[in-house]
OpenMM code with the backbone's topology and positions (N, CA, C; nanometers):
from openmm import Vec3, app, unit

residues = "UNK UNK UNK UNK UNK UNK UNK UNK UNK UNK UNK UNK UNK UNK UNK UNK UNK UNK UNK UNK UNK UNK UNK UNK UNK UNK UNK UNK UNK UNK UNK UNK UNK UNK UNK UNK UNK UNK UNK UNK UNK UNK UNK UNK UNK UNK UNK UNK UNK UNK UNK UNK UNK UNK UNK UNK UNK UNK UNK UNK UNK UNK UNK UNK UNK UNK UNK UNK UNK UNK UNK UNK UNK UNK UNK UNK UNK UNK UNK UNK UNK UNK UNK UNK UNK UNK UNK UNK UNK UNK UNK UNK UNK UNK UNK UNK UNK UNK UNK UNK UNK UNK UNK UNK UNK UNK UNK UNK UNK UNK UNK UNK UNK UNK UNK UNK UNK UNK UNK UNK UNK UNK UNK UNK UNK UNK UNK UNK UNK UNK UNK UNK UNK UNK UNK UNK UNK UNK UNK UNK UNK UNK UNK UNK UNK UNK UNK UNK UNK UNK UNK UNK UNK UNK UNK UNK UNK UNK UNK UNK UNK UNK UNK UNK UNK UNK UNK UNK UNK UNK UNK UNK UNK UNK UNK UNK UNK UNK UNK UNK UNK".split()
positions = [
    Vec3(0.0821, -0.0976, -0.0072),
    Vec3(0.0086, -0.0128, -0.0011),
    Vec3(0.0885, 0.1324, -0.0135),
    Vec3(0.0444, 0.2215, -0.0738),
    Vec3(0.1268, 0.3391, -0.0943),
    Vec3(0.0970, 0.4333, 0.0353),
    Vec3(0.2067, 0.4886, 0.0841),
    Vec3(0.1860, 0.5813, 0.2150),
    Vec3(0.1534, 0.7230, 0.1643),
    Vec3(0.0899, 0.7853, 0.2487),
    Vec3(0.0533, 0.9196, 0.2263),
    Vec3(0.1493, 1.0230, 0.2515),
    Vec3(0.1266, 1.1414, 0.1801),
    Vec3(0.2388, 1.2515, 0.1852),
    Vec3(0.2018, 1.3231, 0.3344),
    Vec3(0.2821, 1.3957, 0.4020),
    Vec3(0.2858, 1.4713, 0.5000),
    Vec3(0.3173, 1.6175, 0.4417),
    Vec3(0.2284, 1.7011, 0.4300),
    Vec3(0.2553, 1.8374, 0.3805),
    Vec3(0.2339, 1.9359, 0.4865),
    Vec3(0.3686, 1.9965, 0.5206),
    Vec3(0.3596, 2.0747, 0.6529),
    Vec3(0.3897, 2.2051, 0.6087),
    Vec3(0.3033, 2.2866, 0.6719),
    Vec3(0.3098, 2.4375, 0.6635),
    Vec3(0.3790, 2.5141, 0.7829),
    Vec3(0.4750, 2.5485, 0.7947),
    Vec3(0.5549, 2.6180, 0.8968),
    Vec3(0.5926, 2.7660, 0.8892),
    Vec3(0.5798, 2.8355, 0.9965),
    Vec3(0.6108, 2.9641, 0.9725),
    Vec3(0.5856, 3.0481, 1.1260),
    Vec3(0.6176, 3.1844, 1.1481),
    Vec3(0.5740, 3.2444, 1.2526),
    Vec3(0.4217, 3.2726, 1.2466),
    Vec3(0.3791, 3.3288, 1.3310),
    Vec3(0.2396, 3.3998, 1.3530),
    Vec3(0.2171, 3.4948, 1.2334),
    Vec3(0.1086, 3.4932, 1.1753),
    Vec3(0.0756, 3.5946, 1.0773),
    Vec3(0.1502, 3.5885, 0.9294),
    Vec3(0.2050, 3.4438, 0.9099),
    Vec3(0.3005, 3.4314, 0.8027),
    Vec3(0.2100, 3.3971, 0.6747),
    Vec3(0.0930, 3.3594, 0.6999),
    Vec3(-0.0044, 3.3128, 0.5894),
    Vec3(-0.0213, 3.1593, 0.5961),
    Vec3(0.0474, 3.0833, 0.6835),
    Vec3(0.0570, 2.9358, 0.6712),
    Vec3(-0.0905, 2.8662, 0.6574),
    Vec3(-0.1661, 2.9425, 0.7620),
    Vec3(-0.3194, 2.8728, 0.7846),
    Vec3(-0.3958, 2.9025, 0.6644),
    Vec3(-0.3781, 3.0328, 0.6030),
    Vec3(-0.4916, 3.0648, 0.4836),
    Vec3(-0.4244, 2.9561, 0.3642),
    Vec3(-0.2916, 2.9601, 0.3500),
    Vec3(-0.2453, 2.8658, 0.2249),
    Vec3(-0.2740, 2.7204, 0.2710),
    Vec3(-0.2672, 2.6608, 0.3678),
    Vec3(-0.3154, 2.5343, 0.4031),
    Vec3(-0.4372, 2.4938, 0.3890),
    Vec3(-0.5472, 2.6047, 0.4397),
    Vec3(-0.6598, 2.5704, 0.4133),
    Vec3(-0.7187, 2.5743, 0.2664),
    Vec3(-0.6672, 2.6821, 0.1914),
    Vec3(-0.6945, 2.6583, 0.0563),
    Vec3(-0.6463, 2.5251, -0.0080),
    Vec3(-0.5108, 2.4865, 0.0203),
    Vec3(-0.4782, 2.3828, -0.0370),
    Vec3(-0.5462, 2.2516, -0.0288),
    Vec3(-0.6063, 2.2291, 0.1000),
    Vec3(-0.6840, 2.1473, 0.1622),
    Vec3(-0.8164, 2.1413, 0.0662),
    Vec3(-0.8764, 2.2632, 0.0371),
    Vec3(-1.0042, 2.2566, -0.0300),
    Vec3(-0.9528, 2.1955, -0.1763),
    Vec3(-0.8518, 2.2750, -0.2090),
    Vec3(-0.8205, 2.2366, -0.3715),
    Vec3(-0.7795, 2.0836, -0.3894),
    Vec3(-0.7053, 2.0099, -0.2958),
    Vec3(-0.6700, 1.8804, -0.3131),
    Vec3(-0.7717, 1.7810, -0.2567),
    Vec3(-0.8688, 1.8475, -0.1678),
    Vec3(-0.9501, 1.7553, -0.0970),
    Vec3(-0.8899, 1.6698, -0.0245),
    Vec3(-0.8019, 1.7266, 0.0865),
    Vec3(-0.7212, 1.6184, 0.1642),
    Vec3(-0.7402, 1.6784, 0.3161),
    Vec3(-0.7352, 1.6269, 0.4155),
    Vec3(-0.7470, 1.6701, 0.5597),
    Vec3(-0.6611, 1.7754, 0.5950),
    Vec3(-0.6648, 1.8656, 0.6820),
    Vec3(-0.5968, 1.9740, 0.7302),
    Vec3(-0.5919, 1.9730, 0.8662),
    Vec3(-0.5017, 1.9404, 0.9307),
    Vec3(-0.4926, 1.9661, 1.0795),
    Vec3(-0.4187, 2.0694, 1.1207),
    Vec3(-0.4693, 2.1693, 1.1669),
    Vec3(-0.4323, 2.3181, 1.2165),
    Vec3(-0.3982, 2.3129, 1.3711),
    Vec3(-0.2910, 2.3517, 1.4183),
    Vec3(-0.2418, 2.3638, 1.5574),
    Vec3(-0.3648, 2.4433, 1.6361),
    Vec3(-0.3888, 2.5570, 1.6053),
    Vec3(-0.4787, 2.6432, 1.6870),
    Vec3(-0.5961, 2.5925, 1.6913),
    Vec3(-0.6559, 2.5224, 1.5668),
    Vec3(-0.8011, 2.4562, 1.6015),
    Vec3(-0.7876, 2.3194, 1.6854),
    Vec3(-0.6980, 2.2439, 1.6494),
    Vec3(-0.6551, 2.1241, 1.7459),
    Vec3(-0.6589, 2.1471, 1.8841),
    Vec3(-0.5775, 2.2693, 1.9178),
    Vec3(-0.5896, 2.3119, 2.0560),
    Vec3(-0.7197, 2.3563, 2.1221),
    Vec3(-0.7805, 2.4271, 2.0447),
    Vec3(-0.9147, 2.4992, 2.0819),
    Vec3(-1.0126, 2.3806, 2.1201),
    Vec3(-0.9922, 2.2868, 1.9882),
    Vec3(-1.0923, 2.1768, 2.0109),
    Vec3(-1.0800, 2.0908, 2.1393),
    Vec3(-0.9578, 2.0723, 2.1803),
    Vec3(-0.9159, 1.9453, 2.2813),
    Vec3(-0.9329, 2.0382, 2.4005),
    Vec3(-0.8842, 2.1687, 2.4090),
    Vec3(-0.8796, 2.2221, 2.5214),
    Vec3(-0.9567, 2.3570, 2.5253),
    Vec3(-1.0937, 2.3700, 2.5162),
    Vec3(-1.1486, 2.5078, 2.4919),
    Vec3(-1.1081, 2.6056, 2.6068),
    Vec3(-1.0829, 2.7187, 2.5730),
    Vec3(-1.0703, 2.8110, 2.6749),
    Vec3(-0.9026, 2.8147, 2.7441),
    Vec3(-0.8183, 2.7186, 2.6959),
    Vec3(-0.6952, 2.7034, 2.7505),
    Vec3(-0.6037, 2.8222, 2.7381),
    Vec3(-0.5219, 2.8523, 2.8055),
    Vec3(-0.4488, 2.9750, 2.7994),
    Vec3(-0.3322, 2.9863, 2.6706),
    Vec3(-0.3245, 2.8810, 2.6094),
    Vec3(-0.2253, 2.8666, 2.5054),
    Vec3(-0.0825, 2.8629, 2.5605),
    Vec3(-0.0541, 2.7925, 2.6712),
    Vec3(0.0821, 2.7593, 2.7166),
    Vec3(0.1542, 2.6565, 2.6344),
    Vec3(0.2847, 2.6375, 2.6489),
    Vec3(0.3694, 2.5544, 2.5865),
    Vec3(0.3130, 2.4151, 2.5939),
    Vec3(0.2630, 2.3902, 2.7076),
    Vec3(0.2283, 2.2528, 2.7434),
    Vec3(0.0999, 2.2384, 2.6619),
    Vec3(0.0003, 2.3200, 2.6587),
    Vec3(-0.1099, 2.3179, 2.5591),
    Vec3(-0.0849, 2.2959, 2.4271),
    Vec3(0.0223, 2.3507, 2.3855),
    Vec3(0.0428, 2.3365, 2.2347),
    Vec3(0.1171, 2.1935, 2.2168),
    Vec3(0.1978, 2.1646, 2.3281),
    Vec3(0.2612, 2.0470, 2.3107),
    Vec3(0.1554, 1.9104, 2.3027),
    Vec3(0.0410, 1.9365, 2.3674),
    Vec3(-0.0872, 1.8364, 2.3709),
    Vec3(-0.1364, 1.8394, 2.2186),
    Vec3(-0.1478, 1.9855, 2.1699),
    Vec3(-0.2043, 1.9790, 2.0423),
    Vec3(-0.1137, 1.9082, 1.9568),
    Vec3(0.0255, 1.9542, 1.9384),
    Vec3(0.1150, 1.8893, 1.8378),
    Vec3(0.1161, 1.7239, 1.8762),
    Vec3(0.1019, 1.6671, 1.9638),
    Vec3(0.0989, 1.5243, 1.9735),
    Vec3(-0.0343, 1.4555, 1.9058),
    Vec3(-0.1512, 1.5401, 1.9376),
    Vec3(-0.2826, 1.4993, 1.8669),
    Vec3(-0.3054, 1.5128, 1.7075),
    Vec3(-0.2107, 1.6237, 1.6624),
    Vec3(-0.2152, 1.6354, 1.5108),
    Vec3(-0.1148, 1.5419, 1.4723),
    Vec3(-0.0100, 1.5007, 1.5285),
    Vec3(0.0941, 1.4144, 1.4751),
    Vec3(0.0399, 1.2705, 1.4840),
    Vec3(-0.0326, 1.2197, 1.5842),
    Vec3(-0.1162, 1.0988, 1.5790),
    Vec3(-0.1939, 1.0722, 1.4863),
    Vec3(-0.2765, 1.1729, 1.4475),
    Vec3(-0.3741, 1.1814, 1.3501),
    Vec3(-0.3085, 1.1772, 1.2105),
    Vec3(-0.2343, 1.2538, 1.2071),
    Vec3(-0.1308, 1.2543, 1.0708),
    Vec3(-0.0702, 1.1277, 1.0530),
    Vec3(-0.0124, 1.0455, 1.1577),
    Vec3(0.0456, 0.9218, 1.1137),
    Vec3(-0.0361, 0.8200, 1.0881),
    Vec3(-0.1607, 0.8343, 1.1437),
    Vec3(-0.2802, 0.7401, 1.1276),
    Vec3(-0.3181, 0.7506, 0.9720),
    Vec3(-0.3424, 0.8895, 0.9312),
    Vec3(-0.3703, 0.8995, 0.7862),
    Vec3(-0.2638, 0.8404, 0.6907),
    Vec3(-0.1568, 0.8912, 0.7056),
    Vec3(-0.0282, 0.8542, 0.6363),
    Vec3(-0.0236, 0.7108, 0.6170),
    Vec3(-0.0323, 0.6251, 0.7269),
    Vec3(-0.0239, 0.4832, 0.7036),
    Vec3(-0.1106, 0.4330, 0.6443),
    Vec3(-0.2500, 0.4986, 0.6286),
    Vec3(-0.3667, 0.4518, 0.5710),
    Vec3(-0.3577, 0.4914, 0.4087),
    Vec3(-0.2431, 0.5546, 0.3726),
    Vec3(-0.2266, 0.5839, 0.2310),
    Vec3(-0.2764, 0.7191, 0.1839),
    Vec3(-0.3316, 0.8052, 0.2918),
    Vec3(-0.3820, 0.9282, 0.2937),
    Vec3(-0.2965, 1.0592, 0.2968),
    Vec3(-0.2835, 1.1367, 0.2169),
    Vec3(-0.2004, 1.2682, 0.2350),
    Vec3(-0.2694, 1.3451, 0.3316),
    Vec3(-0.1903, 1.4341, 0.3984),
    Vec3(-0.2394, 1.5161, 0.5099),
    Vec3(-0.1733, 1.6487, 0.5111),
    Vec3(-0.2396, 1.7552, 0.5379),
    Vec3(-0.1621, 1.8819, 0.5605),
    Vec3(-0.1677, 1.9206, 0.7095),
    Vec3(-0.0461, 1.9482, 0.7580),
    Vec3(-0.0309, 1.9979, 0.9003),
    Vec3(0.0083, 2.1530, 0.8945),
    Vec3(-0.0450, 2.2271, 0.9730),
    Vec3(-0.0310, 2.3953, 0.9763),
    Vec3(-0.0035, 2.4155, 1.1243),
    Vec3(0.1248, 2.4514, 1.1444),
    Vec3(0.1570, 2.4843, 1.2794),
    Vec3(0.3002, 2.5736, 1.2528),
    Vec3(0.3220, 2.6356, 1.3916),
    Vec3(0.4464, 2.7093, 1.3674),
    Vec3(0.5811, 2.6180, 1.3378),
    Vec3(0.6050, 2.5134, 1.4232),
    Vec3(0.7175, 2.4107, 1.3965),
    Vec3(0.8300, 2.5095, 1.4384),
    Vec3(0.8265, 2.6053, 1.5396),
    Vec3(0.9589, 2.6716, 1.5608),
    Vec3(1.0445, 2.5991, 1.6481),
    Vec3(1.0316, 2.5017, 1.7177),
    Vec3(1.1116, 2.4372, 1.7953),
    Vec3(1.1420, 2.2799, 1.7440),
    Vec3(1.2714, 2.2663, 1.7906),
    Vec3(1.3268, 2.1396, 1.7293),
    Vec3(1.2595, 2.0150, 1.7554),
    Vec3(1.2175, 2.0013, 1.9166),
    Vec3(1.1340, 1.8895, 1.9524),
    Vec3(1.0299, 1.8534, 1.8674),
    Vec3(0.9414, 1.9581, 1.8314),
    Vec3(0.8272, 1.9466, 1.7602),
    Vec3(0.8555, 1.9085, 1.5980),
    Vec3(0.9617, 1.9736, 1.5616),
    Vec3(1.0047, 1.9147, 1.4146),
    Vec3(1.0790, 1.7623, 1.4280),
    Vec3(1.1319, 1.7298, 1.4977),
    Vec3(1.1963, 1.6293, 1.5360),
    Vec3(1.0861, 1.4893, 1.5434),
    Vec3(0.9830, 1.5278, 1.6160),
    Vec3(0.8704, 1.4290, 1.6326),
    Vec3(0.8097, 1.4184, 1.4992),
    Vec3(0.7896, 1.4970, 1.4285),
    Vec3(0.7185, 1.4993, 1.2946),
    Vec3(0.8067, 1.4212, 1.2001),
    Vec3(0.9375, 1.4446, 1.1959),
    Vec3(1.0288, 1.3579, 1.1354),
    Vec3(1.0221, 1.2222, 1.1602),
    Vec3(1.0229, 1.1843, 1.2813),
    Vec3(1.0240, 1.0544, 1.3273),
    Vec3(0.8668, 0.9974, 1.3011),
    Vec3(0.7656, 1.0624, 1.2957),
    Vec3(0.6372, 1.0205, 1.2460),
    Vec3(0.6651, 0.9615, 1.0986),
    Vec3(0.7215, 1.0703, 1.0093),
    Vec3(0.7395, 1.0525, 0.8675),
    Vec3(0.8070, 0.9291, 0.8539),
    Vec3(0.9133, 0.9055, 0.9138),
    Vec3(1.0145, 0.7917, 0.8968),
    Vec3(0.9246, 0.6757, 0.9343),
    Vec3(0.8515, 0.6422, 1.0520),
    Vec3(0.7701, 0.5545, 1.0898),
    Vec3(0.6488, 0.5060, 0.9972),
    Vec3(0.5989, 0.6063, 0.9259),
    Vec3(0.5022, 0.5760, 0.8721),
    Vec3(0.5202, 0.5578, 0.7059),
    Vec3(0.6574, 0.5890, 0.6701),
    Vec3(0.7094, 0.5705, 0.5531),
    Vec3(0.6614, 0.6855, 0.4566),
    Vec3(0.6227, 0.7970, 0.5280),
    Vec3(0.5589, 0.8937, 0.4454),
    Vec3(0.6490, 1.0108, 0.3976),
    Vec3(0.6629, 1.0585, 0.2922),
    Vec3(0.7529, 1.1770, 0.2314),
    Vec3(0.6985, 1.3047, 0.3273),
    Vec3(0.7862, 1.3889, 0.3738),
    Vec3(0.7513, 1.4877, 0.4266),
    Vec3(0.7731, 1.6286, 0.3344),
    Vec3(0.6720, 1.6846, 0.2914),
    Vec3(0.7016, 1.8009, 0.2178),
    Vec3(0.6924, 1.9431, 0.2740),
    Vec3(0.8032, 2.0171, 0.3127),
    Vec3(0.8157, 2.1172, 0.4085),
    Vec3(0.7770, 2.2415, 0.3335),
    Vec3(0.6808, 2.3372, 0.3612),
    Vec3(0.6427, 2.4648, 0.3186),
    Vec3(0.6608, 2.5615, 0.4096),
    Vec3(0.7703, 2.6401, 0.4153),
    Vec3(0.8097, 2.7480, 0.5171),
    Vec3(0.7539, 2.8642, 0.4629),
    Vec3(0.6625, 2.9490, 0.5471),
    Vec3(0.5955, 3.0744, 0.5032),
    Vec3(0.6843, 3.1955, 0.5765),
    Vec3(0.7615, 3.2747, 0.5132),
    Vec3(0.8433, 3.3701, 0.5606),
    Vec3(0.7734, 3.5111, 0.5235),
    Vec3(0.7809, 3.5718, 0.6194),
    Vec3(0.6990, 3.7139, 0.5963),
    Vec3(0.7858, 3.8310, 0.6843),
    Vec3(0.7787, 3.9297, 0.6139),
    Vec3(0.8550, 4.0606, 0.6780),
    Vec3(0.7724, 4.1034, 0.8225),
    Vec3(0.8429, 4.1441, 0.9099),
    Vec3(0.7477, 4.1890, 1.0134),
    Vec3(0.6278, 4.2861, 0.9949),
    Vec3(0.6676, 4.3865, 0.9376),
    Vec3(0.5551, 4.4972, 0.8994),
    Vec3(0.4695, 4.4285, 0.8274),
    Vec3(0.4511, 4.3392, 0.7264),
    Vec3(0.3458, 4.2560, 0.6820),
    Vec3(0.2718, 4.1579, 0.7802),
    Vec3(0.3272, 4.1128, 0.8716),
    Vec3(0.2809, 4.0222, 0.9819),
    Vec3(0.2119, 4.0893, 1.0644),
    Vec3(0.2645, 4.2244, 1.0947),
    Vec3(0.2053, 4.3068, 1.1922),
    Vec3(0.0714, 4.3792, 1.1205),
    Vec3(0.0629, 4.3981, 1.0048),
    Vec3(-0.0527, 4.4653, 0.9207),
    Vec3(-0.1568, 4.3384, 0.9360),
    Vec3(-0.1015, 4.2299, 0.8984),
    Vec3(-0.2233, 4.1207, 0.9185),
    Vec3(-0.2813, 4.1181, 1.0617),
    Vec3(-0.2002, 4.0978, 1.1279),
    Vec3(-0.2417, 4.0916, 1.2926),
    Vec3(-0.3458, 4.1961, 1.3014),
    Vec3(-0.3233, 4.3101, 1.2629),
    Vec3(-0.4051, 4.4087, 1.3086),
    Vec3(-0.5425, 4.4016, 1.2335),
    Vec3(-0.5551, 4.3272, 1.1313),
    Vec3(-0.6796, 4.3064, 1.0384),
    Vec3(-0.7435, 4.1630, 1.0937),
    Vec3(-0.6780, 4.0990, 1.1593),
    Vec3(-0.7370, 3.9560, 1.2136),
    Vec3(-0.8405, 3.9881, 1.3028),
    Vec3(-0.9377, 3.9003, 1.3460),
    Vec3(-1.0521, 3.8896, 1.4261),
    Vec3(-0.9578, 3.8155, 1.5191),
    Vec3(-0.9828, 3.8609, 1.6651),
    Vec3(-0.9254, 3.7863, 1.7669),
    Vec3(-0.9788, 3.6453, 1.7830),
    Vec3(-0.8970, 3.5416, 1.7484),
    Vec3(-0.9430, 3.4192, 1.7550),
    Vec3(-0.8759, 3.3153, 1.8417),
    Vec3(-0.8305, 3.2019, 1.8261),
    Vec3(-0.7788, 3.1257, 1.8923),
    Vec3(-0.6388, 3.1420, 1.9554),
    Vec3(-0.5722, 3.2466, 1.9082),
    Vec3(-0.4447, 3.3125, 1.9616),
    Vec3(-0.4664, 3.4250, 2.0353),
    Vec3(-0.5263, 3.4291, 2.1363),
    Vec3(-0.5428, 3.5523, 2.1970),
    Vec3(-0.4375, 3.5940, 2.2943),
    Vec3(-0.3515, 3.5004, 2.3000),
    Vec3(-0.1855, 3.5664, 2.3762),
    Vec3(-0.1261, 3.6455, 2.2843),
    Vec3(-0.1594, 3.6627, 2.1551),
    Vec3(-0.0624, 3.7359, 2.0781),
    Vec3(-0.0934, 3.8842, 2.0860),
    Vec3(0.0013, 3.9472, 2.0668),
    Vec3(0.0242, 4.0915, 2.0758),
    Vec3(0.0967, 4.1561, 1.9625),
    Vec3(0.1059, 4.2970, 1.9229),
    Vec3(0.1849, 4.3290, 1.8318),
    Vec3(0.3261, 4.3085, 1.8680),
    Vec3(0.3641, 4.3175, 1.9819),
    Vec3(0.4957, 4.3237, 2.0241),
    Vec3(0.5421, 4.1460, 2.0037),
    Vec3(0.4726, 4.0715, 2.0474),
    Vec3(0.4809, 3.9143, 2.0332),
    Vec3(0.4869, 3.8647, 1.9068),
    Vec3(0.3941, 3.9269, 1.8133),
    Vec3(0.4143, 3.8732, 1.6638),
    Vec3(0.5337, 3.9347, 1.6057),
    Vec3(0.5834, 4.0694, 1.6327),
    Vec3(0.6911, 4.1165, 1.5832),
    Vec3(0.8190, 4.0327, 1.6281),
    Vec3(0.8261, 3.9940, 1.7635),
    Vec3(0.9337, 3.9041, 1.7980),
    Vec3(0.9367, 3.7662, 1.7386),
    Vec3(0.8251, 3.6984, 1.7348),
    Vec3(0.8048, 3.5817, 1.6760),
    Vec3(0.8590, 3.5849, 1.5292),
    Vec3(0.8182, 3.6953, 1.4523),
    Vec3(0.8755, 3.6646, 1.2924),
    Vec3(1.0174, 3.7333, 1.2996),
    Vec3(1.0707, 3.7897, 1.3834),
    Vec3(1.2205, 3.8339, 1.3732),
    Vec3(1.3060, 3.7128, 1.4317),
    Vec3(1.2610, 3.6052, 1.5125),
    Vec3(1.3334, 3.5220, 1.5777),
    Vec3(1.3050, 3.3618, 1.5172),
    Vec3(1.2219, 3.3729, 1.3947),
    Vec3(1.1874, 3.2443, 1.3503),
    Vec3(1.3300, 3.2082, 1.2626),
    Vec3(1.3515, 3.0583, 1.2757),
    Vec3(1.4703, 3.0175, 1.1973),
    Vec3(1.3827, 2.9281, 1.0857),
    Vec3(1.4350, 2.9515, 0.9663),
    Vec3(1.4123, 2.8684, 0.8435),
    Vec3(1.4983, 2.7552, 0.8265),
    Vec3(1.4443, 2.6520, 0.7725),
    Vec3(1.5577, 2.5458, 0.7429),
    Vec3(1.6021, 2.5676, 0.5904),
    Vec3(1.4975, 2.5942, 0.5055),
    Vec3(1.5275, 2.6133, 0.3598),
    Vec3(1.5638, 2.4839, 0.2974),
    Vec3(1.5041, 2.3372, 0.3186),
    Vec3(1.5154, 2.2444, 0.2711),
    Vec3(1.4081, 2.1849, 0.2010),
    Vec3(1.2735, 2.2550, 0.1860),
    Vec3(1.1728, 2.2555, 0.1342),
    Vec3(1.1443, 2.3535, 0.0397),
    Vec3(1.0230, 2.4089, 0.0400),
    Vec3(0.9772, 2.5317, -0.0344),
    Vec3(0.9816, 2.6382, 0.0771),
    Vec3(1.0652, 2.7570, 0.0392),
    Vec3(1.0429, 2.8703, 0.1376),
    Vec3(1.0010, 2.9805, 0.0357),
    Vec3(0.8747, 3.0042, 0.0869),
    Vec3(0.7730, 3.1054, 0.0409),
    Vec3(0.7855, 3.2428, 0.1037),
    Vec3(0.8000, 3.3550, -0.0038),
    Vec3(0.7902, 3.4761, 0.0521),
    Vec3(0.6580, 3.5420, 0.0635),
    Vec3(0.5956, 3.4784, 0.1587),
    Vec3(0.4324, 3.5402, 0.1591),
    Vec3(0.4066, 3.6607, 0.1827),
    Vec3(0.4859, 3.7593, 0.2098),
    Vec3(0.4843, 3.8906, 0.2332),
    Vec3(0.4482, 3.9708, 0.0591),
    Vec3(0.5348, 3.8983, -0.0258),
    Vec3(0.5377, 3.9413, -0.1186),
    Vec3(0.4691, 3.8924, -0.2605),
    Vec3(0.3963, 3.7636, -0.2351),
    Vec3(0.3296, 3.6824, -0.3151),
    Vec3(0.1857, 3.6781, -0.2816),
    Vec3(0.0920, 3.7040, -0.3543),
    Vec3(-0.0532, 3.6768, -0.3360),
    Vec3(-0.0747, 3.5251, -0.2901),
    Vec3(-0.2152, 3.5015, -0.2587),
    Vec3(-0.2442, 3.3551, -0.2229),
    Vec3(-0.2261, 3.2649, -0.3524),
    Vec3(-0.2640, 3.3228, -0.4720),
    Vec3(-0.2863, 3.2506, -0.5872),
    Vec3(-0.1171, 3.2056, -0.6348),
    Vec3(-0.0603, 3.3220, -0.6384),
    Vec3(0.0912, 3.3034, -0.6528),
    Vec3(0.1648, 3.1930, -0.5607),
    Vec3(0.1406, 3.1934, -0.4289),
    Vec3(0.1923, 3.1068, -0.3424),
    Vec3(0.1380, 2.9563, -0.3603),
    Vec3(0.0117, 2.9375, -0.3957),
    Vec3(-0.0503, 2.8148, -0.4337),
    Vec3(0.0197, 2.7471, -0.5457),
    Vec3(0.0335, 2.8313, -0.6501),
    Vec3(0.1032, 2.7805, -0.7663),
    Vec3(0.2486, 2.7276, -0.7469),
    Vec3(0.3445, 2.8152, -0.6561),
    Vec3(0.4561, 2.7571, -0.6354),
    Vec3(0.4555, 2.6059, -0.5380),
    Vec3(0.3559, 2.6072, -0.4695),
    Vec3(0.3160, 2.4942, -0.3791),
    Vec3(0.3089, 2.3761, -0.4547),
    Vec3(0.1970, 2.3892, -0.5640),
    Vec3(0.1499, 2.3028, -0.6542),
    Vec3(0.2725, 2.2456, -0.7325),
    Vec3(0.3593, 2.3498, -0.7744),
    Vec3(0.4944, 2.3103, -0.8522),
    Vec3(0.5747, 2.2184, -0.7599),
    Vec3(0.6014, 2.2516, -0.6581),
    Vec3(0.6898, 2.1811, -0.5473),
    Vec3(0.6377, 2.0373, -0.5181),
    Vec3(0.5072, 2.0279, -0.4902),
    Vec3(0.4583, 1.8990, -0.4708),
    Vec3(0.4561, 1.8132, -0.5648),
    Vec3(0.4648, 1.8572, -0.6930),
    Vec3(0.4499, 1.7941, -0.8477),
    Vec3(0.6024, 1.7266, -0.8708),
    Vec3(0.7073, 1.8066, -0.7988),
    Vec3(0.8578, 1.7678, -0.8140),
    Vec3(0.8585, 1.6142, -0.7630),
    Vec3(0.7762, 1.5800, -0.6447),
    Vec3(0.8009, 1.4465, -0.5720),
    Vec3(0.9248, 1.4544, -0.4829),
    Vec3(0.9845, 1.5684, -0.4738),
    Vec3(1.1006, 1.5791, -0.3848),
    Vec3(1.0808, 1.6336, -0.2362),
    Vec3(1.0480, 1.5466, -0.1423),
    Vec3(1.0388, 1.5872, -0.0234),
    Vec3(1.1669, 1.6440, 0.0373),
    Vec3(1.1489, 1.7137, 0.1690),
    Vec3(1.2576, 1.7739, 0.2358),
    Vec3(1.3540, 1.6533, 0.2864),
    Vec3(1.4790, 1.6618, 0.2617),
    Vec3(1.5620, 1.5579, 0.3152),
    Vec3(1.5393, 1.5353, 0.4635),
    Vec3(1.5398, 1.3855, 0.4957),
    Vec3(1.5305, 1.3522, 0.6277),
    Vec3(1.6429, 1.3763, 0.7178),
    Vec3(1.5909, 1.4371, 0.8376),
    Vec3(1.6851, 1.4504, 0.9663),
    Vec3(1.7375, 1.6159, 0.9516),
    Vec3(1.7380, 1.6811, 0.8510),
    Vec3(1.7931, 1.8109, 0.8449),
    Vec3(1.6783, 1.9329, 0.9002),
    Vec3(1.5493, 1.8993, 0.9216),
    Vec3(1.4732, 2.0107, 0.9750),
    Vec3(1.4670, 2.0266, 1.1145),
    Vec3(1.4797, 1.9220, 1.1701),
    Vec3(1.4820, 1.9383, 1.3506),
    Vec3(1.6130, 1.9948, 1.3901),
    Vec3(1.7101, 1.9934, 1.3337),
    Vec3(1.8354, 2.0646, 1.3630),
    Vec3(1.8513, 2.2097, 1.3450),
    Vec3(1.7423, 2.2646, 1.2895),
    Vec3(1.7503, 2.4115, 1.2394),
    Vec3(1.6355, 2.4879, 1.3216),
    Vec3(1.6687, 2.4948, 1.4558),
    Vec3(1.5441, 2.5866, 1.5085),
    Vec3(1.6225, 2.6657, 1.6233),
] * unit.nanometer
topology = app.Topology()
chain = topology.addChain("A")
for resn in residues:
    res = topology.addResidue(resn, chain)
    for name in ("N", "CA", "C"):
        topology.addAtom(name, app.Element.getBySymbol(name[0]), res)
């Protein structure tokens, strides 16, 4: 049986990863597991602590592993700013025999802040303008998959590059993502 692909959207807050992941999910008709929605569903009203996010990552990863083992592609959407979260997903991809396609969303701080100001206050009530700026400036990119400049491309342009990347059939090299955080 063929194994499914893990299509991972990574990047700081307000980088466009959720917008792109949701659109690609509809376009390809495949499941989309999002960090903020997973956490909110499992722990409504939680304060969004690191422990809360760790639970959400584990739940997303478990579901993704089951889907991939069943031959289904799945989209994961989370910051993946920490090496332990990256490492866990790389281990899942290896166990499931699933290629991991990494899409990193990079955004300039001023664009992220403008997006944050336009956003309805949703599942990330802990974000402030200062925190968004800090997260964007501190985020470490791997550059081993597709690095999208989401501040200069519209959604259509980003999706075209994502489709092109997925069509190449060249996933991110195993083991290189986790060590870059």
